[in-house]
C-alpha positions in Angstrom: -0.2 0.3 -0.1 1.0 3.6 -0.3 -0.4 6.1 1.6 -0.7 9.6 1.5 -0.6 12.6 3.3 -1.7 16.0 2.4 -2.0 19.5 4.3 -4.0 22.6 4.1 -3.4 25.9 4.8 -6.4 28.3 5.6 -7.3 29.8 1.7 -10.2 28.6 1.1 -9.8 28.6 -3.5 -9.8 24.3 -2.6 -13.2 24.4 -2.0 -13.9 25.1 -5.4 -12.2 22.3 -6.4 -13.9 19.7 -3.7 -16.7 18.4 -5.6 -14.4 17.3 -9.0 -11.8 15.8 -6.5 -14.2 13.8 -4.5 -15.8 12.5 -7.7 -11.5 11.3 -8.5 -11.2 9.9 -5.8 -14.7 8.0 -6.1 -13.9 6.7 -9.4 -10.2 5.8 -8.3 -12.3 3.3 -5.6 -13.9 2.0 -8.2 -11.3 1.2 -10.3 -9.6 -0.6 -7.1 -6.6 2.2 -6.8 -7.9 3.3 -3.8 -8.7 1.8 -0.9 -9.9 4.8 1.5 -9.3 8.5 2.0 -10.1 11.2 4.0 -9.7 14.4 5.7 -8.8 14.7 9.6 -11.4 16.2 11.7 -9.4 19.4 12.1 -9.2 20.1 8.6 -5.3 20.0 8.6 -5.7 17.9 5.8 -6.3 14.4 4.2 -5.1 11.1 4.2 -5.5 8.3 1.0 -5.0 4.6 1.6 -4.2 3.3 -2.4 -3.2 -0.4 -3.3 -0.5 0.0 -5.0 3.3 -0.9 -4.3 4.3 1.8 -6.9 4.9 5.0 -6.7 4.5 6.3 -9.5 1.7 5.3 -10.3 -0.2 6.7 -7.4 1.9 10.0 -8.5 0.2 9.8 -12.3 -2.7 9.1 -10.1 -2.9 12.6 -8.1 -1.3 14.7 -11.2 -4.4 13.8 -12.9 -7.1 15.5 -9.6 -6.4 19.4 -10.3 -6.9 19.4 -6.6 -3.6 19.1 -5.3 -2.5 22.2 -7.4 -4.2 24.0 -5.5 -4.2 26.6 -3.4 -4.0 26.1 0.1 -3.4 21.9 -0.5 0.5 21.0 -0.7 1.2 17.3 -0.3 3.0 16.3 2.1 4.2 12.5 1.7 3.7 9.9 -1.0 4.9 6.8 1.4 5.1 2.6 0.7 2.7 2.0 4.0 3.2 -1.8 5.1 0.1 -3.1 7.3 1.4 -5.6 10.4 -2.3 -5.8 12.3 -6.0 -5.2 11.2 -6.8 -5.3 7.6 -8.3 -3.0 4.8 
């Protein structure tokens, strides 16, 4: 799996892109690439978990979504992640 963590600033510009962004996330989920995604409760950022071990594949998926280039959105990390307890 690959974990992506984003950070949000107070810039409201990202909110205009959010509906389309969520549609794109749903499409990634339906394709089986995205396991889960959602914002942190305090709206400081979000966590996305991908069913992939290919960082380039995840980067390509993110590149298709203009949300990640919006003012107020920053990709903090794209990192392989190993589940050692539980399951998704």
